[in-house]
C-alpha positions in Angstrom: 0.0 0.0 0.0 1.5 3.3 -1.0 1.1 6.7 0.7 -0.6 9.7 -0.8 -0.8 13.3 0.1 -4.0 14.5 1.9 -6.7 15.9 -0.3 -5.7 19.4 -1.3 -2.0 18.5 -0.6 0.1 19.5 2.4 -0.8 23.0 3.5 0.4 25.1 6.4 -1.7 26.3 9.3 -4.4 29.0 9.0 -5.3 31.4 11.8 -9.0 32.2 12.4 -10.7 34.3 15.0 -13.6 32.6 16.9 -15.8 33.9 19.7 -16.1 31.6 22.7 -18.3 32.6 25.6 -18.2 36.2 24.4 -14.4 36.4 24.1 -12.7 36.5 20.7 -9.7 34.1 20.4 -7.4 33.3 17.5 -6.8 29.6 16.7 -4.3 28.3 14.3 -5.0 24.9 12.6 -4.1 23.2 9.4 -6.9 23.5 6.8 -7.7 19.7 7.0 -8.6 20.2 10.7 -10.7 23.3 10.0 -12.6 21.3 7.4 -13.1 18.4 9.8 -14.5 20.7 12.5 -16.8 22.5 10.0 -18.2 19.2 8.9 -18.7 18.0 12.5 -20.4 21.3 13.3 -22.7 21.0 10.3 -23.6 17.4 11.1 -24.7 18.5 14.6 -26.5 21.6 13.2 -24.2 23.9 15.1 -22.2 26.9 14.2 -18.5 26.3 14.2 -18.0 28.6 17.2 -20.5 26.6 19.2 -18.7 23.3 18.5 -15.4 24.9 19.4 -16.9 26.2 22.6 -18.2 22.7 23.5 -14.8 21.2 22.9 -13.1 24.0 24.9 -15.4 23.3 27.8 -14.4 19.6 27.7 -10.8 20.6 27.4 -10.7 22.8 30.6 -12.2 19.9 32.6 -9.1 17.7 31.9 -6.6 17.1 34.6 -3.8 18.7 32.6 -5.6 20.7 29.8 -3.8 21.0 26.5 -3.9 24.3 24.6 -7.1 24.8 22.6 -5.5 24.1 19.2 -4.2 20.7 20.4 -7.6 19.9 21.9 -9.3 20.7 18.6 -6.9 18.5 16.6 -7.2 15.6 19.1 -11.0 15.8 19.1 -11.2 16.0 15.3 -8.9 13.0 14.9 -10.8 11.0 17.5 -14.1 11.9 15.7 -12.7 10.8 12.4 -11.5 7.5 13.9 -14.9 6.9 15.4 -16.6 7.5 12.1 -14.2 5.2 10.3 -14.8 2.5 13.0 -18.6 2.8 12.5 -18.2 2.5 8.7 -16.0 -0.6 9.0 -18.4 -2.4 11.3 -21.4 -1.8 9.1 
């Protein structure tokens, strides 16, 4: 099995401003993670900022909370793995 570049190729991080609990914050993520978060928000009928706020709330409850960008990447990766597991088991 050979490797392939991700859809759209390898692209550097993109900074966006998002309002969480009334406070604007800048988050820098690679486009593939922004796309995954946008798709997850749409699937839940949420604006992106609401999904990010929910993930942020989970993050701050952790014993040793990571930074927000790391939490978003981890959540998006876990979400994709869960979706792949569901597709494989069907």
